[in-house]
KEMAR-544534 format. One record per residue (C-alpha): x, y, z; residue in one letter. Coordinates in Angstrom, 3 decimals. Layout:
// KEMAR-544534
<site><c1>X</c1><c2>Y</c2><c3>Z</c3><aa>a</aa></site>
...
END
This chain:
// KEMAR-544534
<site><c1>0.000</c1><c2>0.000</c2><c3>0.000</c3><aa>m</aa></site>
<site><c1>1.288</c1><c2>3.442</c2><c3>-0.926</c3><aa>s</aa></site>
<site><c1>1.411</c1><c2>6.244</c2><c3>1.619</c3><aa>d</aa></site>
<site><c1>1.155</c1><c2>8.832</c2><c3>-1.178</c3><aa>k</aa></site>
<site><c1>-2.103</c1><c2>10.810</c2><c3>-1.309</c3><aa>l</aa></site>
<site><c1>-3.232</c1><c2>10.240</c2><c3>-4.898</c3><aa>t</aa></site>
<site><c1>-5.643</c1><c2>13.183</c2><c3>-4.998</c3><aa>h</aa></site>
<site><c1>-2.832</c1><c2>15.717</c2><c3>-4.515</c3><aa>l</aa></site>
<site><c1>-0.542</c1><c2>16.765</c2><c3>-7.357</c3><aa>d</aa></site>
<site><c1>3.204</c1><c2>17.421</c2><c3>-6.972</c3><aa>h</aa></site>
<site><c1>2.422</c1><c2>20.947</c2><c3>-5.694</c3><aa>q</aa></site>
<site><c1>-0.073</c1><c2>19.714</c2><c3>-3.110</c3><aa>g</aa></site>
<site><c1>-3.156</c1><c2>20.846</c2><c3>-5.036</c3><aa>h</aa></site>
<site><c1>-6.277</c1><c2>18.680</c2><c3>-5.148</c3><aa>a</aa></site>
<site><c1>-6.929</c1><c2>17.035</c2><c3>-8.516</c3><aa>h</aa></site>
<site><c1>-8.888</c1><c2>14.195</c2><c3>-10.024</c3><aa>m</aa></site>
<site><c1>-6.673</c1><c2>11.152</c2><c3>-10.526</c3><aa>v</aa></site>
<site><c1>-6.026</c1><c2>10.232</c2><c3>-14.178</c3><aa>d</aa></site>
<site><c1>-7.084</c1><c2>6.603</c2><c3>-14.580</c3><aa>v</aa></site>
<site><c1>-6.809</c1><c2>6.465</c2><c3>-18.381</c3><aa>s</aa></site>
<site><c1>-3.781</c1><c2>4.119</c2><c3>-18.299</c3><aa>d</aa></site>
<site><c1>-5.266</c1><c2>1.729</c2><c3>-15.730</c3><aa>k</aa></site>
<site><c1>-6.619</c1><c2>-1.651</c2><c3>-16.796</c3><aa>s</aa></site>
<site><c1>-10.304</c1><c2>-2.447</c2><c3>-16.772</c3><aa>v</aa></site>
<site><c1>-10.916</c1><c2>-5.055</c2><c3>-14.067</c3><aa>t</aa></site>
<site><c1>-13.906</c1><c2>-6.295</c2><c3>-12.104</c3><aa>k</aa></site>
<site><c1>-14.092</c1><c2>-4.318</c2><c3>-8.868</c3><aa>r</aa></site>
<site><c1>-16.392</c1><c2>-4.680</c2><c3>-5.878</c3><aa>t</aa></site>
<site><c1>-16.662</c1><c2>-3.040</c2><c3>-2.479</c3><aa>a</aa></site>
<site><c1>-18.873</c1><c2>-3.519</c2><c3>0.555</c3><aa>t</aa></site>
<site><c1>-19.390</c1><c2>-0.876</c2><c3>3.241</c3><aa>a</aa></site>
<site><c1>-21.330</c1><c2>-0.838</c2><c3>6.478</c3><aa>q</aa></site>
<site><c1>-23.182</c1><c2>1.561</c2><c3>8.748</c3><aa>a</aa></site>
<site><c1>-24.742</c1><c2>0.600</c2><c3>12.089</c3><aa>v</aa></site>
<site><c1>-27.708</c1><c2>2.338</c2><c3>13.686</c3><aa>l</aa></site>
<site><c1>-28.467</c1><c2>2.114</c2><c3>17.403</c3><aa>t</aa></site>
<site><c1>-32.003</c1><c2>2.951</c2><c3>18.484</c3><aa>m</aa></site>
<site><c1>-34.575</c1><c2>2.222</c2><c3>21.141</c3><aa>q</aa></site>
<site><c1>-35.791</c1><c2>-1.409</c2><c3>21.002</c3><aa>p</aa></site>
<site><c1>-39.359</c1><c2>-0.126</c2><c3>20.551</c3><aa>s</aa></site>
<site><c1>-38.235</c1><c2>1.865</c2><c3>17.488</c3><aa>t</aa></site>
<site><c1>-36.591</c1><c2>-1.190</c2><c3>15.967</c3><aa>l</aa></site>
<site><c1>-39.779</c1><c2>-3.172</c2><c3>16.548</c3><aa>t</aa></site>
<site><c1>-41.758</c1><c2>-0.495</c2><c3>14.672</c3><aa>k</aa></site>
<site><c1>-39.227</c1><c2>-0.581</c2><c3>11.809</c3><aa>v</aa></site>
<site><c1>-39.474</c1><c2>-4.372</c2><c3>11.495</c3><aa>i</aa></site>
<site><c1>-43.256</c1><c2>-4.503</c2><c3>11.855</c3><aa>e</aa></site>
<site><c1>-43.908</c1><c2>-1.519</c2><c3>9.599</c3><aa>g</aa></site>
<site><c1>-45.452</c1><c2>0.588</c2><c3>12.352</c3><aa>g</aa></site>
<site><c1>-43.986</c1><c2>3.989</c2><c3>11.482</c3><aa>l</aa></site>
<site><c1>-46.019</c1><c2>6.859</c2><c3>10.034</c3><aa>p</aa></site>
<site><c1>-43.786</c1><c2>7.375</c2><c3>6.977</c3><aa>k</aa></site>
<site><c1>-44.446</c1><c2>3.919</c2><c3>5.516</c3><aa>g</aa></site>
<site><c1>-42.050</c1><c2>1.165</c2><c3>4.445</c3><aa>d</aa></site>
<site><c1>-38.872</c1><c2>2.379</c2><c3>6.108</c3><aa>v</aa></site>
<site><c1>-36.635</c1><c2>-0.474</c2><c3>4.946</c3><aa>l</aa></site>
<site><c1>-37.630</c1><c2>-0.303</c2><c3>1.267</c3><aa>a</aa></site>
<site><c1>-37.204</c1><c2>3.478</c2><c3>1.217</c3><aa>t</aa></site>
<site><c1>-33.748</c1><c2>3.226</c2><c3>2.830</c3><aa>a</aa></site>
<site><c1>-32.655</c1><c2>0.575</c2><c3>0.294</c3><aa>r</aa></site>
<site><c1>-33.733</c1><c2>2.751</c2><c3>-2.628</c3><aa>i</aa></site>
<site><c1>-32.041</c1><c2>5.809</c2><c3>-1.104</c3><aa>a</aa></site>
<site><c1>-28.785</c1><c2>3.875</c2><c3>-0.685</c3><aa>g</aa></site>
<site><c1>-28.874</c1><c2>2.669</c2><c3>-4.289</c3><aa>i</aa></site>
<site><c1>-29.606</c1><c2>6.180</c2><c3>-5.575</c3><aa>q</aa></site>
<site><c1>-26.816</c1><c2>7.659</c2><c3>-3.465</c3><aa>a</aa></site>
<site><c1>-24.234</c1><c2>5.138</c2><c3>-4.677</c3><aa>a</aa></site>
<site><c1>-25.131</c1><c2>6.039</c2><c3>-8.274</c3><aa>k</aa></site>
<site><c1>-24.728</c1><c2>9.773</c2><c3>-7.499</c3><aa>k</aa></site>
<site><c1>-21.459</c1><c2>9.591</c2><c3>-5.557</c3><aa>t</aa></site>
<site><c1>-19.473</c1><c2>11.629</c2><c3>-8.085</c3><aa>s</aa></site>
<site><c1>-22.040</c1><c2>14.441</c2><c3>-7.704</c3><aa>d</aa></site>
<site><c1>-21.438</c1><c2>14.485</c2><c3>-3.940</c3><aa>l</aa></site>
<site><c1>-17.710</c1><c2>13.759</c2><c3>-3.524</c3><aa>i</aa></site>
<site><c1>-15.788</c1><c2>16.282</c2><c3>-5.646</c3><aa>p</aa></site>
<site><c1>-12.864</c1><c2>14.149</c2><c3>-6.876</c3><aa>l</aa></site>
<site><c1>-14.729</c1><c2>10.878</c2><c3>-7.509</c3><aa>c</aa></site>
<site><c1>-15.046</c1><c2>9.669</c2><c3>-11.083</c3><aa>h</aa></site>
<site><c1>-18.540</c1><c2>9.172</c2><c3>-12.516</c3><aa>p</aa></site>
<site><c1>-18.926</c1><c2>5.391</c2><c3>-12.753</c3><aa>l</aa></site>
<site><c1>-21.133</c1><c2>2.991</c2><c3>-14.670</c3><aa>m</aa></site>
<site><c1>-22.044</c1><c2>0.744</c2><c3>-11.759</c3><aa>l</aa></site>
<site><c1>-23.260</c1><c2>-2.704</c2><c3>-12.762</c3><aa>t</aa></site>
<site><c1>-24.524</c1><c2>-3.623</c2><c3>-9.287</c3><aa>k</aa></site>
<site><c1>-25.657</c1><c2>-1.826</c2><c3>-6.175</c3><aa>v</aa></site>
<site><c1>-27.294</c1><c2>-3.762</c2><c3>-3.372</c3><aa>s</aa></site>
<site><c1>-28.356</c1><c2>-2.550</c2><c3>0.043</c3><aa>v</aa></site>
<site><c1>-29.124</c1><c2>-5.055</c2><c3>2.797</c3><aa>e</aa></site>
<site><c1>-30.505</c1><c2>-4.065</c2><c3>6.180</c3><aa>i</aa></site>
<site><c1>-30.150</c1><c2>-6.602</c2><c3>8.969</c3><aa>n</aa></site>
<site><c1>-31.125</c1><c2>-6.683</c2><c3>12.635</c3><aa>t</aa></site>
<site><c1>-27.994</c1><c2>-7.377</c2><c3>14.689</c3><aa>i</aa></site>
<site><c1>-29.440</c1><c2>-6.929</c2><c3>18.202</c3><aa>s</aa></site>
<site><c1>-32.667</c1><c2>-5.777</c2><c3>19.849</c3><aa>d</aa></site>
<site><c1>-31.600</c1><c2>-2.165</c2><c3>19.293</c3><aa>c</aa></site>
<site><c1>-29.257</c1><c2>-2.220</c2><c3>16.260</c3><aa>e</aa></site>
<site><c1>-29.593</c1><c2>-2.364</c2><c3>12.500</c3><aa>l</aa></site>
<site><c1>-26.698</c1><c2>-2.966</c2><c3>10.133</c3><aa>e</aa></site>
<site><c1>-26.754</c1><c2>-1.463</c2><c3>6.652</c3><aa>v</aa></site>
<site><c1>-24.532</c1><c2>-3.177</c2><c3>4.068</c3><aa>l</aa></site>
<site><c1>-24.009</c1><c2>-1.630</c2><c3>0.643</c3><aa>c</aa></site>
<site><c1>-22.193</c1><c2>-3.563</c2><c3>-2.082</c3><aa>t</aa></site>
<site><c1>-21.216</c1><c2>-1.967</c2><c3>-5.389</c3><aa>c</aa></site>
<site><c1>-19.610</c1><c2>-3.545</c2><c3>-8.451</c3><aa>a</aa></site>
<site><c1>-18.415</c1><c2>-2.690</c2><c3>-11.936</c3><aa>l</aa></site>
<site><c1>-15.846</c1><c2>-3.539</c2><c3>-14.557</c3><aa>s</aa></site>
<site><c1>-13.778</c1><c2>-0.404</c2><c3>-14.778</c3><aa>g</aa></site>
<site><c1>-10.567</c1><c2>1.514</c2><c3>-14.179</c3><aa>k</aa></site>
<site><c1>-11.253</c1><c2>2.749</c2><c3>-10.662</c3><aa>t</aa></site>
<site><c1>-12.680</c1><c2>1.270</c2><c3>-7.494</c3><aa>g</aa></site>
<site><c1>-16.130</c1><c2>1.536</c2><c3>-5.973</c3><aa>v</aa></site>
<site><c1>-15.253</c1><c2>2.035</c2><c3>-2.297</c3><aa>e</aa></site>
<site><c1>-16.665</c1><c2>5.565</c2><c3>-2.180</c3><aa>m</aa></site>
<site><c1>-19.882</c1><c2>4.433</c2><c3>-3.833</c3><aa>e</aa></site>
<site><c1>-20.358</c1><c2>1.662</c2><c3>-1.257</c3><aa>a</aa></site>
<site><c1>-19.602</c1><c2>4.039</c2><c3>1.625</c3><aa>l</aa></site>
<site><c1>-21.974</c1><c2>6.668</c2><c3>0.235</c3><aa>t</aa></site>
<site><c1>-24.740</c1><c2>4.114</c2><c3>-0.279</c3><aa>g</aa></site>
<site><c1>-24.432</c1><c2>2.761</c2><c3>3.266</c3><aa>a</aa></site>
<site><c1>-24.301</c1><c2>6.279</c2><c3>4.738</c3><aa>s</aa></site>
<site><c1>-27.344</c1><c2>7.603</c2><c3>2.888</c3><aa>v</aa></site>
<site><c1>-29.382</c1><c2>4.470</c2><c3>3.603</c3><aa>a</aa></site>
<site><c1>-28.560</c1><c2>4.970</c2><c3>7.309</c3><aa>a</aa></site>
<site><c1>-29.458</c1><c2>8.669</c2><c3>7.126</c3><aa>l</aa></site>
<site><c1>-32.756</c1><c2>7.746</c2><c3>5.465</c3><aa>t</aa></site>
<site><c1>-33.515</c1><c2>5.304</c2><c3>8.271</c3><aa>l</aa></site>
<site><c1>-32.837</c1><c2>8.104</c2><c3>10.757</c3><aa>y</aa></site>
<site><c1>-35.076</c1><c2>10.506</c2><c3>8.832</c3><aa>d</aa></site>
<site><c1>-37.943</c1><c2>8.049</c2><c3>8.697</c3><aa>m</aa></site>
<site><c1>-37.649</c1><c2>7.108</c2><c3>12.391</c3><aa>c</aa></site>
<site><c1>-36.840</c1><c2>10.477</c2><c3>13.982</c3><aa>k</aa></site>
<site><c1>-40.495</c1><c2>11.219</c2><c3>14.776</c3><aa>a</aa></site>
<site><c1>-40.447</c1><c2>8.397</c2><c3>17.343</c3><aa>v</aa></site>
<site><c1>-36.729</c1><c2>8.327</c2><c3>18.286</c3><aa>d</aa></site>
<site><c1>-34.491</c1><c2>11.376</c2><c3>17.851</c3><aa>k</aa></site>
<site><c1>-31.669</c1><c2>9.649</c2><c3>19.759</c3><aa>g</aa></site>
<site><c1>-30.765</c1><c2>7.213</c2><c3>16.980</c3><aa>i</aa></site>
<site><c1>-26.986</c1><c2>7.013</c2><c3>16.521</c3><aa>v</aa></site>
<site><c1>-25.297</c1><c2>6.168</c2><c3>13.220</c3><aa>i</aa></site>
<site><c1>-21.878</c1><c2>4.642</c2><c3>13.843</c3><aa>k</aa></site>
<site><c1>-19.178</c1><c2>2.439</c2><c3>12.373</c3><aa>n</aa></site>
<site><c1>-19.482</c1><c2>3.708</c2><c3>8.820</c3><aa>v</aa></site>
<site><c1>-16.616</c1><c2>1.769</c2><c3>7.300</c3><aa>s</aa></site>
<site><c1>-15.339</c1><c2>-0.167</c2><c3>4.340</c3><aa>l</aa></site>
<site><c1>-15.561</c1><c2>-3.899</c2><c3>5.022</c3><aa>l</aa></site>
<site><c1>-13.852</c1><c2>-5.173</c2><c3>1.873</c3><aa>e</aa></site>
<site><c1>-12.809</c1><c2>-4.338</c2><c3>-1.646</c3><aa>k</aa></site>
<site><c1>-11.800</c1><c2>-6.626</c2><c3>-4.478</c3><aa>k</aa></site>
<site><c1>-9.984</c1><c2>-6.029</c2><c3>-7.738</c3><aa>g</aa></site>
<site><c1>-7.844</c1><c2>-3.290</c2><c3>-9.137</c3><aa>g</aa></site>
<site><c1>-4.123</c1><c2>-2.604</c2><c3>-9.022</c3><aa>k</aa></site>
<site><c1>-3.906</c1><c2>-2.729</c2><c3>-5.226</c3><aa>s</aa></site>
<site><c1>-5.712</c1><c2>-6.093</c2><c3>-5.101</c3><aa>g</aa></site>
<site><c1>-8.114</c1><c2>-7.375</c2><c3>-2.495</c3><aa>d</aa></site>
<site><c1>-8.486</c1><c2>-5.896</c2><c3>0.988</c3><aa>w</aa></site>
<site><c1>-10.623</c1><c2>-6.865</c2><c3>3.976</c3><aa>s</aa></site>
<site><c1>-11.198</c1><c2>-5.048</c2><c3>7.252</c3><aa>k</aa></site>
<site><c1>-11.017</c1><c2>-8.409</c2><c3>9.047</c3><aa>d</aa></site>
<site><c1>-7.569</c1><c2>-9.222</c2><c3>7.647</c3><aa>s</aa></site>
<site><c1>-6.210</c1><c2>-5.718</c2><c3>8.292</c3><aa>s</aa></site>
<site><c1>-7.209</c1><c2>-5.830</c2><c3>11.980</c3><aa>e</aa></site>
<site><c1>-5.208</c1><c2>-8.961</c2><c3>12.770</c3><aa>s</aa></site>
END
């Protein structure tokens, strides 16, 4: 892994990285966000008892939309032709939901930012749809879990923590 910041030129100015000489490879990334809420709020989410409707479906769609719009939100990201975006929302305890966003493409640059953006916006959407009953929801642990493909190869949060 390089310790050079690729989005800075030789003078230290921000720039978009030129990927024109990179090879097209299959690339995937999965990111996570965790929401902690009152158990009664989580029950309402699961049972569909919130006034704004189907919270989980809306959050999935928001995450997919956000991943597709990442280059509009993060200034130096390349616009990408994503071939897959999936958002899964899982209960991990009586008061926690996990959002997983996986993005894929065959291209010249990775999809880590798209996965992170998708997970973040899905989590923010869950907050927005639940805030009427629980303003104390906390979004935490927004992180990249793994990436595959590209010049730097595969990476996993699990293998980097050992």
